[in-house]
Every structure is written in C-alpha cells, then in structure tokens.
Backbone as JSON Lines, residues from 0, in Angstrom:
{"i":0,"aa":"E","n":[5.07,11.29,-6.91],"ca":[6.05,10.22,-7.38],"c":[6.96,10.37,-6.64]}
{"i":1,"aa":"G","n":[8.1,9.22,-6.7],"ca":[9.49,9.27,-6.06],"c":[8.99,9.35,-4.7]}
{"i":2,"aa":"N","n":[7.98,9.23,-3.88],"ca":[7.82,8.82,-2.82],"c":[7.96,7.45,-2.35]}
{"i":3,"aa":"L","n":[8.34,7.03,-0.79],"ca":[8.95,5.77,-0.19],"c":[7.15,5.35,0.57]}
{"i":4,"aa":"W","n":[6.81,4.19,-0.09],"ca":[5.5,3.78,0.46],"c":[6.16,2.55,1.43]}
{"i":5,"aa":"V","n":[5.62,2.8,2.62],"ca":[6.17,1.7,3.99],"c":[5.0,0.7,4.28]}
{"i":6,"aa":"G","n":[4.39,-0.48,3.7],"ca":[3.67,-1.25,4.49],"c":[3.72,-1.82,5.69]}
{"i":7,"aa":"N","n":[2.34,-1.5,6.14],"ca":[2.61,-2.17,7.73],"c":[2.01,-3.44,7.71]}
{"i":8,"aa":"F","n":[2.62,-4.9,7.92],"ca":[1.98,-6.09,8.21],"c":[0.92,-6.52,8.91]}
{"i":9,"aa":"G","n":[1.41,-5.29,10.38],"ca":[0.47,-5.55,11.46],"c":[-1.04,-4.71,11.29]}
{"i":10,"aa":"D","n":[-1.05,-3.78,10.98],"ca":[-2.41,-2.98,10.76],"c":[-2.57,-2.93,9.35]}
{"i":11,"aa":"G","n":[-1.73,-3.25,8.53],"ca":[-2.06,-2.95,6.8],"c":[-2.52,-1.87,6.27]}
{"i":12,"aa":"L","n":[-1.74,-0.92,7.25],"ca":[-1.9,0.72,6.37],"c":[-0.42,0.72,5.05]}
{"i":13,"aa":"I","n":[-0.75,1.77,4.72],"ca":[0.26,2.56,3.75],"c":[0.81,3.35,4.09]}
{"i":14,"aa":"N","n":[2.28,3.79,4.79],"ca":[2.6,5.14,4.82],"c":[3.47,5.68,3.88]}
{"i":15,"aa":"V","n":[3.16,7.2,3.69],"ca":[4.4,7.26,2.87],"c":[4.98,8.48,3.22]}
{"i":16,"aa":"Y","n":[6.39,8.3,2.72],"ca":[7.59,9.43,3.71],"c":[8.19,10.12,2.14]}
{"i":17,"aa":"N","n":[9.11,10.68,2.77],"ca":[10.28,11.63,1.67],"c":[11.49,10.71,2.02]}
{"i":18,"aa":"P","n":[11.87,10.13,0.78],"ca":[12.79,9.2,0.54],"c":[14.32,10.1,1.34]}
{"i":19,"aa":"M","n":[14.11,11.07,0.6],"ca":[15.55,12.04,1.39],"c":[15.48,12.49,2.87]}
{"i":20,"aa":"S","n":[14.45,12.94,3.21],"ca":[14.58,13.26,4.95],"c":[13.92,12.25,5.84]}
{"i":21,"aa":"G","n":[13.08,11.04,4.96],"ca":[12.48,10.57,6.07],"c":[11.2,10.71,6.63]}
{"i":22,"aa":"A","n":[10.67,11.87,6.1],"ca":[9.82,12.72,6.92],"c":[8.68,12.01,6.28]}
{"i":23,"aa":"F","n":[7.79,11.49,7.49],"ca":[6.31,11.34,6.9],"c":[5.68,12.38,6.29]}
{"i":24,"aa":"I","n":[4.8,12.05,5.42],"ca":[3.65,12.74,4.76],"c":[2.53,12.91,4.72]}
{"i":25,"aa":"E","n":[1.92,11.19,4.54],"ca":[0.38,10.85,4.78],"c":[0.36,9.53,4.57]}
{"i":26,"aa":"Q","n":[-1.05,8.65,5.25],"ca":[-1.13,7.72,5.26],"c":[-2.06,7.77,3.59]}
{"i":27,"aa":"L","n":[-1.93,6.64,2.66],"ca":[-2.55,6.23,1.61],"c":[-4.1,6.3,2.14]}
{"i":28,"aa":"M","n":[-5.12,7.05,0.96],"ca":[-6.41,7.1,1.23],"c":[-7.31,6.23,0.7]}
{"i":29,"aa":"R","n":[-8.5,6.25,0.46],"ca":[-9.38,5.23,-0.42],"c":[-10.17,6.73,-0.88]}
{"i":30,"aa":"A","n":[-10.96,6.68,-1.98],"ca":[-11.78,7.92,-2.37],"c":[-12.68,8.32,-1.57]}
{"i":31,"aa":"D","n":[-13.03,7.81,-0.7],"ca":[-13.99,7.98,0.25],"c":[-13.21,8.78,1.55]}
{"i":32,"aa":"G","n":[-12.18,9.34,1.87],"ca":[-11.28,9.19,2.67],"c":[-10.84,8.71,3.88]}
{"i":33,"aa":"T","n":[-11.3,7.84,3.72],"ca":[-10.82,6.18,4.72],"c":[-9.59,5.97,4.45]}
{"i":34,"aa":"P","n":[-8.58,5.21,5.21],"ca":[-7.22,4.91,5.12],"c":[-7.43,3.73,4.73]}
{"i":35,"aa":"L","n":[-6.72,3.62,3.1],"ca":[-6.62,2.27,2.52],"c":[-5.79,1.33,3.4]}
{"i":36,"aa":"Q","n":[-6.4,0.16,3.47],"ca":[-5.74,-1.04,4.46],"c":[-6.03,-2.4,4.0]}
{"i":37,"aa":"F","n":[-5.09,-2.87,4.26],"ca":[-4.99,-4.53,3.85],"c":[-4.69,-5.57,4.69]}
{"i":38,"aa":"D","n":[-6.09,-6.34,4.86],"ca":[-5.22,-7.8,6.18],"c":[-4.66,-8.07,5.83]}
{"i":39,"aa":"G","n":[-3.44,-8.2,6.73],"ca":[-2.05,-9.19,6.46],"c":[-1.35,-8.51,5.19]}
{"i":40,"aa":"L","n":[-1.21,-7.67,5.15],"ca":[-0.69,-6.52,4.09],"c":[0.98,-7.55,3.86]}
{"i":41,"aa":"W","n":[1.39,-8.34,2.82],"ca":[2.7,-8.96,3.08],"c":[3.58,-8.2,1.88]}
{"i":42,"aa":"D","n":[3.07,-7.47,0.65],"ca":[4.36,-6.96,-0.25],"c":[3.92,-5.83,-1.15]}
{"i":43,"aa":"M","n":[4.68,-5.45,-1.35],"ca":[4.01,-4.24,-2.38],"c":[5.29,-4.33,-3.46]}
{"i":44,"aa":"L","n":[5.3,-4.03,-4.75],"ca":[5.9,-3.78,-6.12],"c":[5.43,-3.01,-7.4]}
{"i":45,"aa":"P","n":[6.09,-1.79,-7.5],"ca":[5.74,-0.66,-8.54],"c":[5.26,-1.73,-9.75]}
{"i":46,"aa":"A","n":[4.47,-1.42,-10.61],"ca":[3.94,-1.86,-11.6],"c":[5.07,-1.19,-12.81]}
{"i":47,"aa":"Q","n":[5.02,-1.85,-13.84],"ca":[6.7,-1.58,-14.5],"c":[5.78,-0.86,-15.78]}
{"i":48,"aa":"V","n":[4.55,-1.19,-16.15],"ca":[3.75,-1.24,-17.15],"c":[2.64,-0.19,-16.92]}
{"i":49,"aa":"G","n":[2.07,1.11,-17.07],"ca":[0.66,1.32,-16.65],"c":[0.67,1.86,-15.32]}
{"i":50,"aa":"G","n":[1.46,2.02,-14.43],"ca":[1.3,2.64,-13.19],"c":[0.59,1.88,-12.24]}
{"i":51,"aa":"G","n":[0.43,2.12,-10.69],"ca":[0.14,1.32,-9.89],"c":[1.18,0.81,-9.05]}
{"i":52,"aa":"V","n":[0.79,0.04,-8.2],"ca":[1.64,-0.81,-7.16],"c":[0.96,-2.09,-7.03]}
{"i":53,"aa":"F","n":[1.53,-3.39,-6.99],"ca":[0.9,-4.54,-7.05],"c":[0.95,-4.81,-5.74]}
{"i":54,"aa":"F","n":[0.39,-5.52,-4.91],"ca":[0.25,-5.74,-3.76],"c":[-0.48,-7.45,-3.0]}
{"i":55,"aa":"T","n":[0.39,-8.22,-2.19],"ca":[0.05,-9.39,-1.82],"c":[-0.32,-9.26,-0.41]}
{"i":56,"aa":"A","n":[-1.19,-9.61,0.34],"ca":[-2.0,-10.23,1.18],"c":[-2.48,-11.52,1.95]}
{"i":57,"aa":"G","n":[-1.91,-11.81,3.18],"ca":[-2.8,-13.26,3.87],"c":[-4.04,-12.9,4.45]}
{"i":58,"aa":"I","n":[-5.35,-12.83,3.99],"ca":[-6.51,-12.52,4.44],"c":[-6.57,-13.75,5.28]}
{"i":59,"aa":"A","n":[-7.86,-13.32,6.44],"ca":[-8.64,-14.21,6.83],"c":[-7.3,-15.32,7.72]}
{"i":60,"aa":"D","n":[-6.82,-14.48,8.57],"ca":[-5.77,-14.87,9.22],"c":[-4.6,-15.87,8.56]}
{"i":61,"aa":"E","n":[-4.12,-15.17,7.45],"ca":[-3.06,-15.88,6.65],"c":[-3.87,-17.29,6.04]}
{"i":62,"aa":"E","n":[-4.78,-17.43,6.15],"ca":[-5.81,-18.81,5.34],"c":[-5.57,-18.07,4.12]}
{"i":63,"aa":"H","n":[-5.61,-17.69,3.67],"ca":[-5.87,-17.2,1.99],"c":[-5.29,-15.85,1.41]}
{"i":64,"aa":"G","n":[-4.85,-16.17,0.42],"ca":[-4.01,-14.96,-0.64],"c":[-4.7,-14.13,-1.1]}
{"i":65,"aa":"L","n":[-4.52,-12.92,-1.49],"ca":[-5.13,-11.96,-2.17],"c":[-3.98,-11.1,-2.74]}
{"i":66,"aa":"F","n":[-3.93,-11.04,-4.28],"ca":[-3.51,-10.5,-4.99],"c":[-4.24,-9.0,-6.05]}
{"i":67,"aa":"G","n":[-3.38,-7.77,-5.74],"ca":[-3.91,-6.96,-6.25],"c":[-3.35,-5.66,-6.87]}
{"i":68,"aa":"I","n":[-4.3,-4.84,-7.39],"ca":[-3.06,-3.47,-7.65],"c":[-3.48,-2.3,-7.28]}
{"i":69,"aa":"I","n":[-2.83,-1.2,-6.6],"ca":[-3.37,-0.08,-6.2],"c":[-3.27,0.91,-7.27]}
{"i":70,"aa":"T","n":[-3.93,1.88,-7.97],"ca":[-4.13,2.72,-8.71],"c":[-4.57,3.87,-8.11]}
{"i":71,"aa":"E","n":[-4.48,4.96,-8.95],"ca":[-4.87,6.15,-8.74],"c":[-6.22,6.47,-8.95]}
{"i":72,"aa":"N","n":[-6.88,7.25,-8.43],"ca":[-8.2,7.69,-8.23],"c":[-8.22,8.69,-9.31]}
{"i":73,"aa":"P","n":[-8.82,8.65,-10.58],"ca":[-8.53,9.2,-11.56],"c":[-9.65,11.1,-11.19]}
C-alpha cells in the first residue's frame, strides 16, 4: 500500500516503485509467478470501494477495448 504503480503501454507490464525514493520495487506478478501483462495497457485507477485497481487496455492492436480490475490474490 502506498506504492506507485507504473503501467507501460509498450509491453503492458506494471512496475512498482517507492514514491518517495523512486526506487524500483518489483513487477506485479500473477499467482503462477509470471509477470502480469495487458496488451495495449492504457490506464489504471485505484478503486474507491473494496480495493483493487481498475484498468483499461486496447487489445488486438487497439481494435478492441478491455476493462477490468486487478485484485490481490488471497
């Protein structure tokens, strides 16, 4: 909590940084240990209720839109 998530439109990866020092902390990972990645990642917005982060992406070479939420794996 309190970390800065930076999404990369180019490769769709989400990197986590310390907002005070700017130091890289980690990449967001799936439960299976592979990097969480969204083709054509556009935007991310923290959810105001229930936690998680909403995201949008332009999949299939930005021909289609995807809306979803990233939540912590319990």
